[in-house]
C-alpha positions in Angstrom: 71.3 1.7 -3.5 67.7 1.1 -4.6 64.9 1.0 -2.1 61.8 -1.1 -2.7 58.3 -0.1 -1.7 55.8 2.6 -2.5 56.2 6.3 -2.2 53.9 8.5 -0.1 52.3 10.0 -3.3 51.6 6.5 -4.7 49.9 5.5 -1.5 47.8 8.7 -1.3 46.7 8.2 -4.9 45.6 4.6 -4.2 43.7 5.7 -1.0 41.9 8.5 -2.9 40.9 6.1 -5.7 39.6 3.6 -3.2 37.6 6.4 -1.4 36.0 7.5 -4.6 35.0 4.0 -5.5 33.6 3.4 -2.1 31.5 6.6 -2.3 30.1 5.6 -5.7 29.3 2.1 -4.6 27.5 3.2 -1.4 25.5 5.7 -3.3 24.3 3.1 -5.8 23.5 0.7 -3.0 21.4 3.3 -1.2 19.6 4.2 -4.5 18.9 0.5 -5.1 17.3 0.2 -1.6 15.1 3.2 -2.3 14.0 1.7 -5.7 13.2 -1.6 -4.0 11.2 0.0 -1.3 9.3 2.1 -3.8 8.6 -1.0 -6.0 7.2 -2.8 -3.0 4.9 0.2 -2.2 3.7 0.4 -5.7 3.0 -3.3 -5.8 1.0 -3.2 -2.6 -1.0 -0.2 -3.8 -1.8 -2.0 -7.1 -3.0 -5.0 -5.2 -5.2 -2.7 -3.1 -6.6 -1.1 -6.3 -7.6 -4.5 -7.6 -9.3 -5.4 -4.3 -11.1 -2.0 -4.4 -12.4 -2.8 -7.9 -13.7 -6.2 -6.6 -15.4 -4.4 -3.7 -17.0 -2.0 -6.2 -18.4 -4.9 -8.2 -20.2 -6.2 -5.1 -21.3 -2.9 -3.5 -21.6 -0.6 -6.6 -19.5 2.0 -4.8 -15.9 2.3 -3.5 -15.5 2.2 0.3 -15.7 5.5 2.2 -12.6 7.0 3.7 -12.1 7.9 7.3 -10.6 11.5 7.4 -9.0 10.9 4.1 -6.8 8.2 5.6 -8.3 4.8 6.2 -10.7 2.5 4.3 -14.2 2.1 5.7 -14.9 -1.0 3.7 -14.6 -3.9 6.2 -17.1 -5.7 8.5 -20.4 -7.5 7.9 -21.9 -4.6 5.9 -18.7 -3.2 4.4 -18.7 0.1 6.3 -16.4 -0.6 9.2 -12.8 0.8 9.3 -10.2 -1.6 8.0 -7.1 -1.6 10.2 -3.5 -1.8 8.9 -2.3 -5.4 8.7 -5.8 -6.9 9.0 -7.7 -8.4 6.0 -9.8 -6.3 3.7 -13.0 -8.3 4.3 -16.6 -7.2 3.9 -19.8 -9.2 4.0 -17.8 -12.4 4.4 -15.8 -11.8 1.2 -12.1 -11.4 1.5 -10.8 -8.8 -1.0 -7.3 -8.7 0.2 -5.6 -10.8 2.9 -4.0 -7.7 4.5 -4.3 -3.9 4.4 -1.0 -2.3 3.5 0.9 -0.3 6.1 -0.3 3.2 6.8 2.1 5.0 4.6 -0.6 5.7 2.0 -3.7 7.9 1.8 -7.0 6.7 0.5 -9.9 9.1 -0.5 -13.3 8.1 -1.8 -14.5 10.4 -4.7 -17.6 11.2 -6.7 -20.0 9.8 -4.1 -18.3 6.4 -4.2 -17.8 6.2 -8.0 -14.0 6.7 -7.8 -11.1 6.9 -5.4 -7.6 8.1 -5.0 -4.7 6.3 -3.3 -1.4 8.1 -2.9 1.9 7.3 -1.3 5.2 9.2 -1.0 8.1 7.6 -2.9 11.7 7.8 -1.8 13.1 8.0 -5.3 11.6 11.3 -6.6 13.2 10.8 -10.0 11.0 7.7 -10.6 9.2 8.3 -14.0 6.1 6.3 -12.7 5.3 9.2 -10.4 4.7 11.7 -13.1 2.9 9.1 -15.3 0.5 8.1 -12.4 -0.3 11.8 -11.7 -1.2 12.3 -15.4 -3.7 9.4 -15.1 -5.2 11.0 -12.0 -5.3 14.8 -12.5 -4.2 17.1 -9.7 -7.1 18.6 -7.8 -9.7 16.1 -8.9 -11.4 14.5 -6.0 -10.1 17.3 -3.7 -6.7 15.7 -3.6 -3.5 17.4 -4.4 -0.1 15.7 -5.0 3.5 16.6 -4.3 6.1 15.8 -6.9 7.1 12.7 -4.9 3.7 11.0 -4.6 2.7 8.0 -6.7 -1.1 8.0 -7.3 -3.7 5.4 -8.3 -7.3 6.2 -9.0 -10.5 4.3 -9.8 -11.3 4.3 -13.4 
């Protein structure tokens, strides 16, 4: 008499294979989410960098920083703190319609002739991190970087 169906070993093998596949897929999905978040951060910081260059063209200096954290480049004379989510507007000129969320650090350097912006990335293996730090050397402007920080500087 022949029985039909699966043996216990066959079922266990299938369950283990499904478990391995599920673990691989969930890891890749999580990594994809990190890369997407980091890509958005880098895009926001690059837009802020462009706005800072426009500000420099008008004021011949980059905005001051407030405790190494916030831009002091808004208001009628361009020396009032810009708040997160508000527009980066100085002297009636809008440089950026919003200031990115506070997960970045801004520092004015060289008496207003340069700046550093840095933000911590989730994906520490992103090659853009090392490349950005080479363009903006460690220690210059009194700013140090960790291995997970993406950096932009005024050229």
